[in-house]
N, C-alpha and C positions, 0 to 999 in steps of 0.2 A: 451605436453600440451603449446600451444602458448603463447604468452606473455599477450594478452588481456585477452585469458582464465584464466590466472594466477592472472592477476589483479583483474578480476571478482571475483575470489575463495578467496582472501583476503579481497576484499570490503565485501564481504557476511559474514564471518566469523567475521570480527569487527563490522559488523551490529548487526549479530545474537548473538554476544559475550557479548554485553550490557545487561543491565537488561530488561527483558521480564514479563510481566505479562499474562497469560491465562485469557483473556478475551472476552467474547462475545459481542460487540457494534456494533449495527445497524450503517452502512455506506452507503454513495451512492458516486460513481465516476462519475465524469461529464468531459466530454471532448468534442472539436469543431472538426466538420468533416462535408467536404461539406457546410462550413458557417450556419452549423446549429448546435445548443447546444444538447447535447445527454447526459443521465442519465442512469446508472444502479445501481439497491440497493444490497446490500450483507450485511455481517457481518464479524467481526475480529474473528481469530482463537487465537492471541495473539499481544499485542501491547506493544511498546516502545517508549520512548521519542523521538527516531528518524524515527519509523516506525510502520509498522505492517505486518502480514500474515494476508490476506484477501480472502474469498471467494464470488465471484461476476460471475454474470451468462453472462459474456462477456470477450471474451478473447483479449488480445491486446500484441501488439510487445513490447518486452523488449526495455527500451529507451522512451516509449511512456510518454509524460508530461500529468498529471491528475490533476483535482481537487478533494481532499479527503473531504469528508462533515460528520462529525461527528452528526449523526441524534439525538444522545440524547441532546447534548448542541449547536447543530448548528454550531459549529467552522468549519472553512475552512482553509485547508492548501495546497500550490502547494505538488505535489508529482511526483516521477518518477518510474516507474515500472523499477524494478531492476533483478526480478525473476518471472518466469510464470511456475507454476508445469502443473500438468495434468490436464485434464478437468473431474470432476466428476459430479455425478448425478446432484447436486444443484449447480456446475458452476464452474469455474477456480481459481485455489489457486494463488494467487496474493502476490508478494512480494513489499510492497510500501516504498518508503524512501521518508520521509517528507524532504520538503524543507523550512528552516526557520518558522516552525510551531508556532502557539502562545505558550505560555510556558503552558497554561491550555489547550490543544488542546483536552486531553483525560478527562479533569477533575479528573486527579490523580495526586499525587505528587510522584514521581519517587524516 
């Protein structure tokens, strides 16, 4: 395993090891491409104070910077795609790490 792969594995374990809640929250991801703003809607599989696992009908490269919108309370946070799973019938599994999210981003106390 290369150093970068090892670092990624450690980061994923740390992110996934924290408190998680199975919760289906409708979300949108927004990004800039070719000087245009794009949006794709999906939902979470689980959430944590630091991020989420979401299913979105749009694939992205790991490292992509996105805006994650909680469609329930309209909170927005910068996010980084840190893991991309397989594409299923309803979209891609995306592991998103929130960057300095509002304390009430999910509307839950963890």
